[in-house]
N, C-alpha and C positions, 0 to 999 in steps of 0.2 A: 573261189570264183569271183569275177568282177561284179560290181553292182549292175543290175539290169538297166539302170538309167543313169546317165551322166548328164551334166548340164553346165552351161556357162551363162552368167548374167552379163548383158551388154547394155550399159546405160546409154540411152539415146534421147535426142531432142534437147533443147535448152531446159526442159523440165526434168531432165535426168530420169526418165522413165525406164524401168527395168524390163527390157526385152530379154526373154530367156530362150536360149538354144537348148532344146532337149535332144539327147542322143541315145538311141537304142544300142547298147554295147554288143548285143548278139548279132545285129544285122547291119549296123552302120547307118541305118535310117535316122532321120532327124525331123523335128518339128520346131517351128518358130512360134513362140507365144508372145502376143502383143508387140509386133514389130512397128513401133510408132514413128520411126523416121531414121535418119542417118543410115540409109540403105547400104552405102559403101562399107560402113563399119560392120554391119550385120553380115554382109556377103564375105568380108574378110575373115570373120570369126568362123563361118561355115567352112571356108576353104582351109583355114588353119587346122581344123580338125579332120579334114577330108570327109565331112559328113554329106549325106545325101538327103536333101530336104524333101519330105513327102507331103507335109500338111502345114497349114498356118492355123493356129488356134487363137481366138480373140475372147478376152474376158468381158469387155464392154466397148461401147462405141465412141469414147472420147478420143480426140484426134491424136493425143500424145501416145495412145495405145494402138491406134490402127492406121496412122498416116502413111506408113511405108507399105501397107498391104497391097494396094493395086500393082505397084512396081514389082514387088517380090513375087506376087502370084504369077505375073507374066514372066518374070525372069526364070522361075523354077518350074512353071507349068503345073502348079499344084492347087488343090482345092482349099477353100477357106471355110472353117467350121467355127460357129459361134459369132456373136454371143446369142442370148435369148432374143426372140423376135421383138420383145418390148423395147429393145434399143435401136430398132430400125430407124426411128426418127433422128437419132444422133448421127447414124451413118449417112442417112439421106442429107443431113445438114452439114456434112463435112466441108463443102465449099465455104459456107458461112462461118463455121468454126475456125477455119484457117484464116479467114479475113479478120475475124474478131481478135484472134490471139497473135497476129503478126507472123503466121507461118506462110511458106510458099503455097500457091494455089494447090488444092487437093480435090480430086474427083470423088464423087459418091460412088458406091459400089454395092453389090448385093452378095452376101455370103452364099456359098454353095449349100450350106446346111445351117439352119438355125438350131440351137440347142435348147434343151429343157432339163430341169432337174431329174435325175435318174438315168439320163443318157450316158453313154460311154463314147470316148473318142480313141482312135488307135493310130499308131504308126509303127512300122517294123513289128517287133514282138511286144510292144508296150501298149498297155491299155490304161486309160485314165478315166476315173469317174467324174461326172459332171454334177455340180450342186448349184442350184439357182439361189443367188444371194442378193436380192434387191435391196435398195436403200441409197447407195451412192448413185446408181442409175437403176431404172426399173428392170432392165434386162441383164444385169451383171451375173456372170457365172464364175465358178471356181473350179479348178481342175485338181484332182487328187490321185496320186500314185501310191496305192496301198503298200506294195512291196518295199518301196524306198521311204515310206512315211514322209512324203514330200507333197506339199500343196502349193499351188500357184494361185494367189488370192487377189491379184489385181489391186484395186483401190478400196477393197472392203476393210482390210486391217493392215496396220503398220506396226513396226516396233515402237511401242509407246503411244500409239495414236490410232485413229480410225478414219475412214473416208469422209470427205465433206459431203454434206447433204443439202447445200444451198443452191445447187444448180437445178435446171428444169427437171421436174419429176423425181427429185431426190426426196427421201423420207427417212428422218432420223430413227423413228421407232422401228421401221422395217429393217434398217441396217443393224440395229442392236439385236433384233430378233434373229436375223440371219446369222450373225456371229454366234449367238448362244445356241441356236438350234441346228445350224448346218455345219459350223466349224468345230466348236468345242467337243461334240460327240466323237469326232475323229480321233481324239487322244492328245494328251498333254505333250507327248513326245514328238508330235508332228512338227517338222521344220516347215517354214513357209517363206516363199519368195513374194514380197509385197510389190506393189506397183512402183514404189519409190523407196529409196533408203535401204538399210541393212536387213538381212534375214533375221528371223527370230523363231521362237517355238510357241505353240499355243499355250503350253504350260507357263512360260515366262510371262505371256500377256495376261493370263488368268491371275497370275500373282501380282503383277505390277502395273498393268495398263490403266491409266487414270480414267478411262471411259468405260471399260468393260471388265475390270478385275472382279473376281468372285466376291471380294469384300464389299463391293458396291451393291451387290445383289443379295446380300445377307447370307452368303454361302461361305464366307471366309472364316 
């Protein structure tokens, strides 16, 4: 039997943010996670797979993760789910974010559904668990697909690094706590798509990540 969830990573924007096209192999339905920009590239990937976009999911409110959302929402006529309501100030500030970082003008928008830890999101026959992981931003969430052992972690964790916490309402202690309490319990075998850069596994990061390896916590 094919895996219930297929995916393609589409790097977008000058920051090479990992937009992810998730596809339900049983139904042909799809969801876009963090469509930060380069809308034409995202639409081309959807068309290449013959996928049917049903939802847009957002991990947090930074412009490189959400910038393409208003256009894609209108293009596909689909709802936007996430992030947590604590990131509303980032989304409300999109016009200013775009100006600060030299992006084309971007409108603010309101997601159709704010998410909280313990929620689930669905498209086709696929269900993803939602984990609230503040620190990089206060309203950051992570999506986890248990059957595929796949997590989409945004800018919480990277291969060999962690998210920055020097932007408004970032908190380093909260970020470390979220990684240890919300991500590690999911299992060392879990593969994750970070917001930037290559995929990794939680086990590899527990062994060698210079910020959150078990050896740093006295557990190695």
